[in-house]
N, C-alpha and C positions, 0 to 999 in steps of 0.2 A: 443390456439391462443392468448388469453389475455396476457399470459406470454411473448410471442414473441414481442408483441407491447410494453410491459413495458420494456423489454430488449432493444428495439430500442430507447426508450426514454432515457435510461441510456447511450446509445451510444452518443446521442446528448449532454447530460450533461457532460460526461467525456471529450469529445472532446472540448466542450466549455470551461471547466475549464483549460485544458492544453493550448489551444490557448490564453486564457486570460493571463496565466502565461508567455507565450512567448511574448505577446504584452507589458508586463510590465517589460521587461528586464532592463529598466533604473532604476527600483526599485528592482534589483535582491536580495539585502540583505533582504528586507522586504518579498519578495516572498519565499526565502529560509527559513527564520525564520518561516513564517506561515506554510509552508509545513513540516518543522521539527516538529512543535507542532502537526500538524494533523497526521503525521506518528506515533509519540510516543503514542498519544492518541488512535489511531486506533489499534495499537498493544496491548495496555494494556486494553482498554475498549471494543474492538470488537473481534479481532482475538483470543486472548487467552481465553476469556470467551466462545466464540463459540467452540473453540477446546475442552475445558474442558467438555462442554455439549455433544459434539459428543462422546467423550471418555466414558462418564458416561452411555450413552444409549447402548453401544456396549456389555458391560459385558465381555470385553476381559481381558487378564492378564496384560495389560498395565494400569498404574495408573497415577494420576496427576503429580507425581514427574518425570515420564518418559517424559511426555509432556513438563514440565518445563526444563528438561535436554535438550530436543530437541531445545527449545527456546534459552538456553544458548549456545548450539553448533552452532546455526545459527548466533548468535551475534559474537562468537569467530572466526567462519569460515571467516566472512568478515573482521574481524580485522586482521587475519593472511594473507588474500589475499592482503590487502592494505599494510601491513608491508613488505611482500615479494616484492611487487612492488616498494616500496619506497627504498628498499635496492639497486635496480638497477638504481636509479635516480641520477642525478648530485646533488652536495651540494646546488646549487641555487634552484633547484626544491624542495629538501627536506626541505628547510627553509620555504616553503609556505604550510600552512594547506590546501589551496585550491587545491593543486595538488594531488587529490585523484585518485586512479587507475581507468581509464575509464571503464574497464570491470566490476568493482564493481557497477557502475551506471547501466549497462545493466542488471546485475543479480538482482539488487534492483528493477528496473522497472519490471523485469520479475516476481518478487515476488508479486508486486501489480497486474500484469496481471493475475497470477494464482489465486490470491484472487478474482479478478473480475470474472474469469471463474466460480469459485464456488459460487459467488453471483448469477449468472444466473442459475446455477445448483439448488441453494436453492429456487429461484423464481419458477422454473418449478416444483420442488417437492412440494412446498407449495400449488400451485394451484391443484395439484393432490390430496392433502390431503383435500382440501376444499377451496371455494371461499374466506371465511373470513381469513383463515390462509394465503392464497396466497397474499391477499392485504396487510396484516400486514407485511409480510416479504418484499414485494415489496416496501412498503413505507420506511421502514428502510434502505433498500439498495439504493434506488433512492436518498435519502436526502444527502448522502455523496459522490455522484459520482463527483460533481464538485471538491471537495477536492482531490479525487483520480486522476483526470486529472491533476490538479495543482501539485500534488505530483510526478507524473511521469515526468512532465516537469522539476520540481525542482531537482529531483534526477539525471536526465540525464545532465542537464546544470551544476549542482553542481559538477559533475565528469568530466567536460570538454568534453562532447559529442557534436557533431555538431547539428545544428538546424534540418538538414535533418534526422539524426538518431533519434532525439527526436520526430519529427513528426511521423516517422514510428512506433516507440514504442507506441506513444500516440494512433494512429489509431488501432493498434493491441489490446491495452488494452481496448479501447472503444468497439471493436468487441467481446471481450472475454465473456461478459454476454450473448450475443446472442448465441454464440457457446455453452455456458453452458446450456442454456435452451434447445437447440436442442439435446445436448448430454445426458441429464439426463434420457431420456427414452431409450437410447441405451447402455449406459455404466454403469457398476456396479463397484463401488469402495469398497474396504475394508474400512469400516468406521474408524476403529482404526488407520490404516495407514494414512488415510486422516487427522485425527486429529493430528497425529504426524508431518505430513508434514506442516500443517497450523501453528503448534507450532514453527517449524523451521523457517518458513517465518516471524513469529512474532519477533523472534530474529533478523532477517535480517532488518526488518523495524525499530526496536529499534536502531540498530547500525547506519543505514542510517540517522535516525533523529538526534540522539544525537552525533554520532561520525563523521558524514560526513556533513550533511546540516547545523547544527548549526555553526561549524567552518567556513564553506563556507560563511554563512551569515555574519559573523564577518569580514571575509576577504574582502567581497564585499562592506560592508558598516560599518561605525562607528556610525550609527544613534542610538540615545537613544530609538528609537521606536522598536528596535529588540525584546526585551523581551515582549513587548505588542503584537507584531505580532505573536510571538510563542504562547503566551497565547490565542490569537484569534484563532489560529489553533486548540488548545485543546478545546476551548469553542464551536467551530463549530461542532466538532465531538460529544461533550457531548450534545449539543442542539439537534442534530439529534437523539441521543439515547433517550432523554427525550420525544421527539415527538412520537417516536415509542412506548414507554411504555404507553403513554396516548392515 
């Protein structure tokens, strides 16, 4: 029951982060830059290490280079999707970096949603392992949920999705940890395949951060504060990691 209450708290934080990003549309460039930093840091400091740990405990025939290949394929897959979409655009749209394929934003937000689902899954499994383990996992997950919500909003808006579609995806992502907690006692995943899937989504997050949101940030604003906003997104995720470790 504790895990469900914690997942409910992540719902509020995720939704709050996304709605805050929507409210700050006048500062879209800053928001996109912050989200880009948070996505890149999350992929490199959270998703990939978590995936490697999962792979190590399975004792499967897959190794770390398979997971990193999945990450590269996730990155290239979204590059190819956007490249194919741009080939069908008019020259005026092709001239703008901001004209990213809208469906890539949906897939990118789906990647964050899937990761949020497994966050809830991890919270549930943690409390099954023990109260102390459960609270440690829950703390780490809860701390970056505001950034997750802001990232969903940033990815959707940065790929020219409507506000309505952004809010729908934001609500689904906020609900995902609750679904993960409820599903963890009913669903059995092959851990090795789960690790590879997370590795693939890490590549997706890297592409969306570096290849989509950063160009969108520079299209939306020419502020000299954009690099600082990107660094702030990285430091936010890093600070959450430090708090968990201590």
